[in-house]
Structure formats: C-alpha cells, structure tokens
N, C-alpha and C positions, 0 to 999 in steps of 0.2 A: 289706197288707204281706206281701211274700214274703221268704223267707230268702235266696234267690239268684235273680237274673235272668241267664239265659245268652243272649247275642246270638250267633246262629249255631248251626245244627242239624246240621252235618256231623260228621266223625269226632270231633274234640276236643270240640265243644260237646255233642253228643248223649251222648257217654261221660260227661262231667262231670255233666250233668243227670241221667242215669240213675243213676249211682253215688250222688249226693246224695239222690235220691228214694227209692232203696232203703234209705237210712238214716232215712227218715221226714221229710225236709225238704220244705218247700213251695217248689217250683221253677217258675218261668215261663221258657219258652224261645221265642224268636222267630227268624224267618228271613224274609228278603225274597223267597226263592224259593218256588215251589209244588212240593211233593214228590209222587211220586218225581222225582228230579233227578240228572243226571249231572254229572261234572266233565270238562271237555275235556282238560285237561293233567294227567295223572297216570300214574305208572308202575305203580300198582295193587299194588305188592309189599308184602305184610304179612309182615315178617321173623319169624323164630322167636320172638323176645321178644314181638312183637305177637300171634302165634298163641297163645302161652301165656296172655296176658292175656285174650283172647277165651274161651279154654277156662276160665279161672278165673271169668269172668263168666257162663258158661253160654251163650255165643253162638256158639261155634265150629261146633256142629252145624248151625246155620242157614247158615253159610258153606258147609259141605260139601254141604248139601242144595240149594244153589243151583247144583249141578253145577260146583263149583270144586274141582279136585283138589289134594291135598297135593303140595308140591314138596320132595322129600327129598334130591335130589342137587344139588350145586353144582359148577360147573366154571369155571375161569378159563383161557382160552386166551391164552398170551402169545407165540404164534408157534412158537418152538422148544421151548417148555415148556408143558405143560398141567397145571394143578393141579386135583385133585379132592378134595372133602372134605365133612365133616358137622360143623357147629358143635357145640361142647360146651355143657353147661349148659342144655339145653332140655327141657321136659317133653313137649311135643307131638312134637318131632323133625322139624318140617317148616315151610316157609313156605307162604303162599297168595297168590294174586293176584286177588282178586275185583274186578270192575269197580266203580267208585264208586257207580253207580246201585244196585248190589246191597248193598255194604257200608254205605253211608250209610243206606239204608232199614232194614237190620237193626238198626243202632244206634238210629235214630229210633223204630222200633217198640218196642224194648226200653225206651226212655226213657218213652214214653207208657204202656206197660204198667206201669211202675213208679210212675206217678202224676204225671208231669210235665205241666203245662198247656202245650200247644204251640199257638202262633199262627203261621201261615205267611202269606206275602205281606204282611209287616209290615216297614216300614223303620225302622231305628234313626235317630233324629234328633238325639239329644244326651243328656247326662246331667243329672240333678238333683243339686244339691249343698247341703250344709249346711256352710258355710264351705269348707274345702278337701276335705271328705270327700264322696265320691259316695254318694248315698242312693237313686238310682233312675234311670229313663230317661224320655225323651220319644220317642214313636213315632208312626208314621203308617200307617193302614190303606191297602189298595189303592184304596179309594174316596175317599181324601184326608182322611178324618176323623183328627183328632189325639187322642192319649190319653197318659196318664202312668201309671207304676207305681212303687211304692217297694220297696226291698229292702235288706237289710243288706249285701249285696255284689253288684256287677255284674261278670259275667265276659264278656270279649270273646273270642269264638271265631269271629270273622267274617273270617278269612283274612288274607292278607298285606297287603291294602289296608285293613285294619281301621279302620272309622270310630270304634270305641270307643277304639282306640289314639290316634287323632288327637284325640278329644274330651278325653282325659285327659293329652294331651301327653307320652306315654311316650317317653323318650329312646331313640335307636337307636345301636347300635355294631356292630362287625365287619361292615361293609357291603361288598358287592361289586356292581358293576353287572351288567346282563345281558351286556355285552360281555366281562366278566371271568370269566363262568361258562360253562356249556355250552349249546349249542343242540340241542334234542331233536327228532327226526323219527321218527314211528312210526305203525303202523296195526295192525289186527286181521286175522288170516288163519286160514282153516280148511284142514284137510288138510295141516298142517305138523307133522312129527315133531320133538319136542324132548324132552330128558331133564332134568327139573328146571329149575334156574336156570342159564342159559348166558351167560357173559360172554366177550367177545373184546376184548382190549386191544392196541392198536397205538399207535405214536407219533402223538400229537395226534388220536386217534380211538378210539372204543369202539363196540361193537355188543352187543346183548343180545336174549334171547328167553326167554319162559316162558309157560306155559299159564294162561289165565284161564277164564271161564265158558263152558259149552256147547261145549267142544271147540275154542274159538278160542285163538289164540296171539298174544301181544303181541310184535312184533318192531320194534326201533328202532335208531337210530344216534345217537351223540353226537359233536359236533364243537365246537371252540372258538367261543364266541359272538362273538369279535372278527372272525371270518370273514364275519359277516353272514348274512342270510337268502337262501335260494334262491327264485326266483319260483315261484309256485304251479304253473304249467304245467310247470316243470322238476323238480318234486319227485320224481316216479317215476323218472326217468332218474338223477337225482343219488343217490337212495336206493340203487338197485341197483348203480351204479358204486362207491359207497363200500362196500357190503356185499360185492361181488365182490372188492374189494381187501383187505378185512379178513378175511373169512370165506367163502371160495368154497363150502365145503360147506354152510354155513347158507344162503347165497344160492340154491344149487340146491334145497334143501329148500323155501324160501319160494316159488320160482318154480313148484314142483310143486303148490303149494296155490292157494288162491283168496282174494284180498283181499275182506273182508266190509264194511269201512267206509271212510270218507274218510281221507285223510292228516291227521295232527295234527302241527303244528310249533309251536315256541315256545321262548322263553328267559325266565327270571325273574331278578330280582336276589335276592341272599341277604343276610340281616341278622339281628341279634338285638335285641330290644327289652327294656327293663326290664319284667318281667312283673307287678309288683305296685305298689300304692300305696294311699292311704287310701280304703277302700271299693271297690276294683276289682282285677281280675286279668286277665291275658291268657294264653291257652293255645292250643296248635296253631300254625298259621302266623301267627296274629296276634302271637304272642310270639317265634317263631323260625321263619324261613323258610329252608330248606336247599336247596342246589343238588340237582337230581334225580339226579346221577351215582351216588350211593350208594343211591338208592331208599329213604331212611330216614324220610321225612317222616311217613308214616302211623303207623309204629311209635312214633316219638318222640311224636306227638300223643296216642296212647293211653296211653303211660306217663306223660306229663306230666299228662294228665287225671286219672289215678289219684292221682298225687302231689298235685295241686291239691285234689282232693276230700278227701284226708287232712288237708290244712291247713285247709280250710274247716270240716270237721267239728270239728277241735280248737277253732277260733274260735267257731263257732256253739254248740257244747256248753258253752263256758265253761272248757274245759281250759286254754286259753291266751288271752291277749289276741289279738284278730283280727290286728292289725298284726304281732305277733310270730309268729303262725302263718303268715301269708302270707310273711314274711321267710324262714321255714324252707323254704317251697316254692321261693322264688327260689334259695336256696343249693343245694337238691337239684337243681333244674333245671340250674343252671350247672355243677354238678359232673358230671352225667351227660350232658346233652344238648349242652352247649357244646363239649366235645371232639369229638363226632360232627359238629357243625356245622363246626368248624375243619378236621376231616379231610376233609369233603366239599369245602370251599373249596379245599383243597390239591389234591385229586384233579381238581377242575373245571378247573384250569389246563391239564390234558392236556399237560403238558410232556414232552419226550422223556426217557426213563429215564436217570438218572444211573448212574455206576458202582456206587454204593452200593445203589441200588434193584436193579440187576441181580444184585449179590451176594446180596441178601436173597432174591430169588426163586430163585436157585440153591440157597441153603441150604434153603428151604422144599421144593424138589422132592425132597429126600432125607429129609424129616422130616414124617411124616404127622400127628403130634400137633400140631406147630406150624402146619402147613397148616390143620388143623381150627380152631385158635385164630385164625388169620388170617381165615378165613371167619366166625368168631364175631364179629369186629369189625363186619362188615356185618350179621350176624344180631342184633347188639346183645346178645350174651351175654358178650362180652369187651370190656373197656374199651380204646379206642384209646390212652389214656394209659398203660395197663399194657403193651399189646403193643409199642408203639413207644418204651417207656422205653429210653434208651440202654444201660443195663446189660443189659436183656433182649436187645436186638438184638446186643450184643457177644457175649453168651453163645451166641446162636443161630448167629452167623457163625463163632464159634470152633469150635462143635460140627461 
C-alpha cells in the first residue's frame, strides 16, 4: 500500500512526488518513457513565480549549473511602442528557460533523492476501484507483464492526453480546438544576441526569443491555428518571411547565428478538466492545458503541484477528510490558474488590437509601475483578474 501513486514523471508529476516524499509519505511514480527524455513542443520558459518555487525547493542552483542563464529583462515590441519592465513581487528576480530534458531530469532526480520509488517504461492501464473510489492502478511493464498497486490517492500527471483523466471520466470545460489557438514554429540557434525575454506583437502574429542552455537561443513565431500548417519543406522560408515582417532586427540577429536543431512546429487544444474526485487528482497538463502564447504552462504546473501536495498532506495526515482537502485544491487551482488559462485563450485569438487595447498600451508606455505589473501577469506574480479589473483599467487610463 502506497500513500500516493503518481502517473507521469515530468514537471508536475515529479514535483508532486518529490514534495510528498520530503514529508515522509510513501510514493510510487511511474512513466511510460525512459529518462532522460525531452519534450518536443515546449516554450521552456519558467517564469519568475516558477523560479521562486525552484529556489524554495532548493533546485534553482541545479538549473543555473546546467548553463542556463537568468533572464532579468523583459520587453514587448508593439511596433511604434516598446515596453520594458521587471515584474514585481518576485524573490529571485528572473525567469529561466531550461530545456525540458534538463528541467524534467532535475525534478526527477530530486524526487528519487527524496525517496520516491520510480518505475520507468511502465504504462498505466487503468484504475482499481472500491465502489466509486479509486484505490490503485493497473499497469504494464515494457516486457508485457501486468501488475497492480494500491494507494490512498492516485494522481494523474500524464499530460494533456491523460489516460488517468479518461479512466476516471473527468469532465472537461473551457475547451478550444487547435484551430482556435496558436500554431507555434521554433528552433534553437547559437550565436544570436538577445536581451532577456523578447516579445514582438503584431496583428495576428507574434515572435519571441530567449536564451536556453549552453548559449543557445529559442526563437519562434506564433500565428493563428486557423491558418493551418505549412509544409515541412517550406518551414524555413515561411519562418524568416514572418520574422522579417514582424521583427527585422531580430531576423538579422538570427541569420547571423547558426541553427542547431530541427524545426519544431505544432498546435494544441486548450482545456480545463475537473481536477479531483474520490481517490484521484489531476495536476499539470492533465488537469489544465494552456495555449503556449503566454508560456505559462510549466510555472502553472509547479505551483499547482505544490498546492495539490498541501491538500494531500492535509488528507493523508488526518487534518481534514481527503475529499474535503482535495476540494480545497480544486478551489485554489480555479482561483489562480483558471484566470491565466482564460487570459491565454483570449491572447491566442491573435485578434487585431481594439481601440481600448491601443489606449491601454499607450497608458502603459508612460507608467513604469503599471508596465512592470503588466509583465507580472505573465510572470505570474500579478493576477490577471486584478490587473484587468475594469476599475483598475479605468484608473490607469484616466491617469
């Protein structure tokens, strides 16, 4: 009997397992992948709130030691106006953008060091139930042999196509299709000069650039998913045509460098699932998959992992009934992460700016404190609900 079984060993799963094991709980974690393992489609960005969490957990030095520099400067180029800022309310004062093969392994190593029993190349096959309550899992090894394990709670951290979510029939809401979101095209380049986190916003287009591990820079473009994919042979031409139109200076810097890896393209649907039920919980992309336009997914996953761990500790230790504790996690997740999810969905439409939006950015250009708070929405140190509250916007525009 385990206290908790975690299905999925990447950001959300490894963080949840590690934090539980550090509190003395018996945790089993499985993953169908063999590690070290990369993630093909990821913006890599760990915003300020996420960096603060890694610092709190004692893991940020491992990110720094992977030759991943801090990103302290943020800029948003709107064409005629360029905003520069530093988000408030952060301890570390920087974002980081480690490759997933680096970050996921750091979190996995920390989980194992904390005492988590980890089994890789294991497939989740289904849940075990006592009436309506989940009490364990059925799993299959790489050699085809089957086994079962019991736990007081099963956590699904197995990504947006979560088999745990399907097994428990978690309801889905706030759905948008791939065509309603953004289509992402990016690669890694060496020899490209960038300053912190650079965004370039144009009508129905965005471009971005920031440094990752070993002197490489992630450079990408976002366009509406409704426009469809570009054929693989046409990706390089299309990429630089779009980058030239949006950010000719960045395009020149990228051309002066060297592409180090293949092009990565793709789009994903976004949605929110009910994250808890009798004997089960969902965390990370399994419970909330966000459009990549705000690069918020990794930071949201880490924060929700800590919040879920708090709830599980309350239930496992007897401070509260488990179902009541898990309901508390759902309420906290919806209060904090759901507004970020909805903010990303709105941005992902890449609609031409309205007069109100243009007025907002005009007001921000003359107000550094509020510009910093606007960047704080992305850094997840300022709530979107607070910043975009009509009363606050009216006060900002009046000023």
